[in-house]
C-alpha positions in Angstrom: 0.0 0.0 0.0 1.3 3.5 -0.8 2.0 5.8 2.1 -0.6 8.3 1.2 -3.3 5.6 0.8 -2.4 4.4 4.3 -2.7 7.9 5.7 -6.1 8.4 4.1 -7.3 5.3 5.9 -6.1 6.5 9.3 -7.8 9.9 9.1 -11.1 8.2 9.0 -10.6 7.6 12.8 -11.6 10.5 15.1 -8.7 10.5 17.5 -9.0 14.0 18.9 -7.6 14.0 22.4 -9.3 15.6 25.4 -7.4 17.5 28.1 -10.4 17.5 30.4 -10.4 13.7 30.5 -8.7 11.8 33.2 -8.4 8.5 31.3 -5.5 7.2 29.3 -6.1 7.4 26.4 -8.3 10.4 26.9 -10.7 9.4 24.1 -12.1 6.1 22.8 -11.3 6.9 19.2 -7.6 6.5 19.9 -8.2 2.9 21.1 -10.1 2.2 17.8 -7.2 3.3 15.7 -4.7 1.5 18.0 -6.6 -1.8 17.4 -6.6 -1.2 13.7 -2.8 -0.6 13.8 -2.2 -3.7 15.8 -3.8 -5.9 13.1 -1.9 -4.0 10.4 1.4 -4.5 12.1 0.7 -8.2 12.5 -0.3 -8.5 8.8 2.9 -7.0 7.5 5.0 -9.4 9.7 6.0 -7.7 12.9 6.4 -9.6 16.2 5.5 -9.0 19.8 2.7 -6.7 18.7 0.9 -5.4 21.8 -1.8 -2.9 22.7 -1.4 -2.2 26.4 -4.0 -1.1 28.9 -3.2 2.6 28.4 -3.6 2.5 24.6 0.1 2.4 23.6 1.0 0.1 20.7 4.4 -1.6 20.7 5.9 -3.9 18.1 9.2 -5.4 17.0 10.8 -6.3 13.7 13.6 -8.8 14.7 17.0 -8.5 13.2 17.8 -10.4 10.0 21.6 -10.0 10.4 24.0 -11.8 12.7 26.2 -8.9 14.0 25.2 -6.8 16.9 24.1 -3.3 16.0 22.1 -0.7 18.0 18.3 -1.2 18.3 16.6 1.7 16.7 13.0 2.8 17.4 10.5 4.8 15.5 7.6 6.6 17.3 4.5 8.5 16.2 1.3 9.6 18.0 -2.2 8.6 17.3 -4.2 11.6 18.6 -5.0 14.8 16.9 -5.2 18.3 18.4 -8.4 19.4 20.2 -7.8 22.9 18.7 -10.0 22.0 15.7 -12.4 19.1 15.1 -10.9 15.8 13.8 -14.3 14.2 13.3 -15.5 13.3 9.8 -12.4 14.4 8.1 -12.9 14.6 4.3 -9.5 14.8 2.7 -8.9 15.2 -1.0 -5.8 14.9 -3.2 -5.2 17.8 -5.6 -2.6 18.8 -8.1 -1.3 22.2 -7.0 -0.5 24.5 -9.9 -0.1 27.7 -7.9 -3.7 28.8 -7.8 -5.8 29.5 -4.7 -7.2 26.2 -3.3 -10.9 26.5 -2.5 -11.3 24.2 0.5 -14.9 25.1 1.2 -16.8 27.4 -1.1 -19.9 27.7 1.1 -17.8 28.8 4.1 -15.3 30.8 2.0 -12.3 28.9 3.3 -9.4 29.3 0.9 -5.9 27.9 1.1 -3.7 30.6 -0.6 0.0 31.1 -1.1 -0.6 34.7 -0.2 -1.4 33.6 3.3 0.8 30.5 3.3 3.9 31.1 1.2 5.2 27.6 1.8 2.7 26.4 -0.8 5.0 27.9 -3.5 7.5 25.1 -2.7 5.1 22.5 -4.1 3.9 23.9 -7.4 3.3 20.9 -9.7 3.0 18.4 -6.8 0.1 16.5 -5.3 -1.2 17.8 -2.0 -3.6 16.3 0.5 -5.9 19.0 1.9 -9.0 19.3 4.1 -12.5 20.3 3.2 -12.2 23.5 5.3 -14.3 22.2 8.2 -11.7 20.1 10.1 -8.0 19.6 10.5 -6.3 17.0 8.4 -4.5 14.9 10.9 -1.1 14.7 9.3 0.1 15.5 12.8 0.7 12.7 13.4 -1.1 10.1 11.3 1.4 10.9 8.5 4.1 9.7 10.8 2.3 6.5 11.5 1.8 5.9 7.8 5.4 6.5 7.0 6.7 4.2 9.7 4.4 1.3 8.7 5.0 1.8 5.0 8.8 1.8 5.6 8.6 -1.4 7.6 6.5 -3.1 5.0 9.1 -2.1 2.3 12.0 -3.4 4.5 10.2 -6.7 5.0 9.1 -7.2 1.4 12.5 -6.3 0.0 14.6 -8.2 2.5 16.5 -5.1 3.5 19.3 -5.9 6.0 18.5 -4.5 9.4 19.1 -4.9 13.1 16.2 -5.1 15.6 13.7 -2.3 15.0 11.2 -1.2 17.6 7.9 0.7 16.9 5.6 2.5 19.2 2.4 4.6 18.6 1.4 6.8 21.6 -1.9 8.4 22.7 -2.5 11.9 23.9 0.7 13.7 22.7 -1.3 16.7 21.8 -2.4 17.3 25.4 1.1 16.7 26.8 0.7 13.2 28.1 2.2 11.1 25.2 5.1 9.9 27.3 3.3 9.6 30.6 2.8 5.8 30.4 5.4 4.9 27.9 7.4 1.8 28.9 11.0 2.6 28.0 12.3 -0.6 29.5 9.8 -2.7 27.4 10.5 -0.7 24.3 14.2 -1.6 24.8 15.7 0.6 22.0 19.1 2.1 22.2 17.7 5.3 20.6 14.7 6.3 18.6 13.2 9.0 16.3 9.8 10.5 16.5 8.2 11.1 13.1 6.4 14.2 14.2 8.1 17.2 12.5 6.8 19.5 9.9 8.1 20.2 6.4 10.5 18.0 4.5 14.0 18.1 5.8 13.3 19.1 9.4 15.6 17.5 12.0 15.1 18.6 15.6 16.9 17.9 18.8 16.2 21.2 20.6 12.9 22.2 22.2 11.5 24.6 24.7 11.8 24.2 28.4 8.1 24.4 29.3 6.0 25.2 32.4 2.3 25.7 33.0 1.0 28.4 35.3 -2.4 28.6 37.1 -3.1 31.9 38.8 -6.0 32.2 41.2 -7.4 35.6 42.2 -9.7 36.0 45.1 -11.7 39.3 44.9 -14.4 40.8 47.0 -17.8 41.5 45.5 -19.7 44.4 46.9 -22.7 46.3 45.4 -21.2 48.9 43.1 -23.3 51.6 44.7 -21.4 51.2 48.0 -18.1 49.6 46.7 -15.7 52.5 47.3 -12.8 51.3 49.4 -14.3 47.8 49.7 -14.7 46.0 46.3 -11.7 44.0 45.0 -12.4 43.3 41.4 -10.7 40.0 40.6 -11.1 40.4 36.8 -9.5 43.9 36.8 -6.6 42.4 38.8 -6.3 39.7 36.2 -6.0 42.3 33.5 -3.4 44.1 35.6 -1.4 40.9 35.9 -1.6 40.3 32.1 -0.3 43.8 31.5 2.7 43.3 33.9 4.3 40.8 31.6 6.7 42.1 28.8 4.5 43.1 25.9 6.7 41.7 23.1 7.4 38.4 24.8 4.3 36.6 23.5 4.0 33.8 20.8 2.8 36.2 18.1 5.8 38.4 18.4 8.6 35.8 18.9 10.4 33.3 16.8 13.6 31.2 16.5 15.2 30.8 20.0 13.1 33.5 21.6 10.9 32.5 24.6 7.6 33.8 25.7 4.7 34.1 28.2 1.4 32.9 26.7 -2.0 33.7 28.3 -4.1 30.7 27.3 -7.2 31.3 29.4 -9.0 33.9 31.6 -12.3 33.4 33.3 -13.9 35.2 36.3 -16.0 37.8 37.9 -15.5 40.5 40.5 -15.5 37.7 43.2 -12.9 35.5 41.7 -10.8 34.9 38.6 -8.4 32.3 37.2 -5.7 32.7 34.6 -3.8 30.1 32.7 -0.3 30.7 31.2 2.3 28.6 29.5 6.0 29.6 29.8 8.5 28.6 27.1 12.3 29.2 26.8 15.2 27.3 25.2 17.7 28.6 27.7 17.4 27.0 31.2 18.5 30.1 33.1 16.0 32.3 31.2 13.3 29.7 31.8 13.9 30.0 35.6 13.9 33.8 35.4 10.5 33.6 33.6 9.0 31.5 36.4 10.5 34.0 38.9 8.8 36.9 37.1 5.4 35.3 37.7 6.1 35.1 41.4 7.3 38.7 41.5 4.2 39.9 39.9 2.0 38.0 42.3 4.0 39.2 45.3 3.6 42.8 44.2 -0.1 42.5 43.9 -0.4 40.9 47.3 1.9 43.4 48.9 -0.3 46.3 47.6 -3.5 44.7 49.0 -1.7 43.6 52.2 -3.1 40.1 51.9 -2.6 37.0 49.8 -5.4 37.5 47.3 -3.4 36.1 44.4 -1.8 32.6 44.3 0.3 31.1 41.5 0.9 27.4 40.9 3.8 26.8 38.5 4.5 23.3 37.3 7.3 22.2 34.9 6.0 20.2 31.9 9.2 19.2 29.9 12.7 20.3 29.3 15.0 21.0 26.4 16.4 17.7 25.2 19.5 19.3 23.7 21.6 18.8 26.8 20.9 15.0 26.6 22.7 14.8 23.2 26.0 16.3 24.3 27.7 12.9 24.1 25.3 11.4 21.6 25.5 13.6 18.5 26.0 10.5 16.4 22.2 10.0 16.5 21.7 13.4 14.9 24.6 12.9 12.5 23.1 9.5 11.4 19.8 11.2 10.5 21.5 14.1 8.8 23.6 11.8 6.7 20.6 9.7 5.8 18.7 12.7 4.6 21.6 13.8 2.4 21.9 10.3 0.9 18.3 10.4 -0.2 18.6 13.9 -1.7 17.0 15.8 1.2 18.6 19.0 2.5 18.6 18.7 6.3 17.0 21.7 8.1 18.2 21.6 11.7 15.8 23.8 13.6 14.6 24.1 17.2 11.1 22.9 18.0 9.1 25.8 19.2 7.1 23.4 21.3 7.7 19.8 22.5 7.3 16.3 21.3 7.1 12.9 23.0 10.9 12.8 22.2 11.6 15.6 24.7 10.1 13.6 27.6 11.5 10.3 26.4 15.0 11.7 26.2 14.8 12.5 29.9 13.4 9.1 30.6 16.5 7.5 29.1 15.5 7.0 25.5 17.3 9.6 23.3 14.7 10.6 20.7 15.2 13.4 18.3 12.4 14.4 15.9 12.2 13.9 12.1 9.9 15.5 9.5 6.6 13.9 8.8 6.0 16.4 5.9 2.9 18.4 6.9 2.2 22.1 7.1 -0.3 24.3 9.1 -0.9 21.7 11.8 -3.9 22.0 14.2 -6.1 23.8 11.7 -8.4 23.6 8.7 -5.6 24.9 6.4 -3.4 21.9 7.2 -2.0 20.2 4.1 0.7 17.6 3.3 2.6 17.0 0.0 2.5 13.3 -1.0 6.2 13.6 -2.0 7.1 14.7 1.5 5.5 11.6 2.9 7.3 9.4 0.4 10.6 11.0 1.3 10.0 10.5 5.1 9.3 6.8 4.3 12.5 6.6 2.3 14.4 8.3 5.2 13.3 5.6 7.7 14.5 2.9 5.4 17.8 4.7 4.9 18.4 5.1 8.6 17.7 1.4 9.2 20.2 0.5 6.5 22.8 2.8 8.0 22.3 1.4 11.5 22.8 -2.1 10.1 26.2 -1.1 8.9 27.3 0.5 12.2 
């Protein structure tokens, strides 16, 4: 089966994850896809195929060579982002000739190179796009399709290889993809997540990340007699928001620049809550950002002479770069493999996180490779078929290179 055909099968499953759920996986659709993948892995010839109680899929392709080489793993996640619906996805394949792509005429949803200049890189190529009402799911069902298609090719063509490990994880999009991952059972020496963006991406740096919950306790008093008595929690929330650096927000930063991001604000005069995420590549700057939150809270409480504001700060994941100090061969291996298949490596930091960031701190070094898609988490998401084919070819080439180590 061709890689894009496999991908089109997978997007039929609604695997939107749910951060309000306390189960693992967070939604039943992920289990349905996991069961389907288990059968597919068995059909193409993998061993020890398992769906565990938490919805993780594990499988092994035993070595077909006698010498000892590293065990390499490939990982992708099954869920799609809750930012936009992943239900009833209606993808279509188009030949892109540079014109605007009308995704949905009725809703006036248009995919245009004026808004998304990356499209200009794919003139004359086949793209898979949405119908303008849902996301596409290339993040990360493209990664799953690429891994399984590569394994099928390796088996059918008797490519020489060491032991290969495969895992498909739930709930990556809500930050829980590595929570129940069994590194010992996976038993790989190193791995790659197929969860990057455009063709050529190779990533081993990511944000240090923290979440912040700020609670504000106000005092509601009738506005007619509120002078000197009312404490308006919502106004204090806006004051807190204004206390952060104005330009250190996602929409004004890029590259290695960090940010504070207000993700939620609810409340009334009586009480209010704020949700932030903090991101920075540099560990010292990351700690300073967390301290900034505490300083703002302290200044508010000092002015009111009482603790009306509380902040809970919790670390989410860390920059995996420091884990590769003595293991750059893993990066070099992927870089050389790209060059050998005619892909120019684009080593860029991840302005976010992947399962690989967490796994690298759990003892499984796991950089991130391109899956090929663009505009993830939205209705303008698209993926070139050629990019998926190259990602599949890259997996095969990495396996071949590991077999010769």
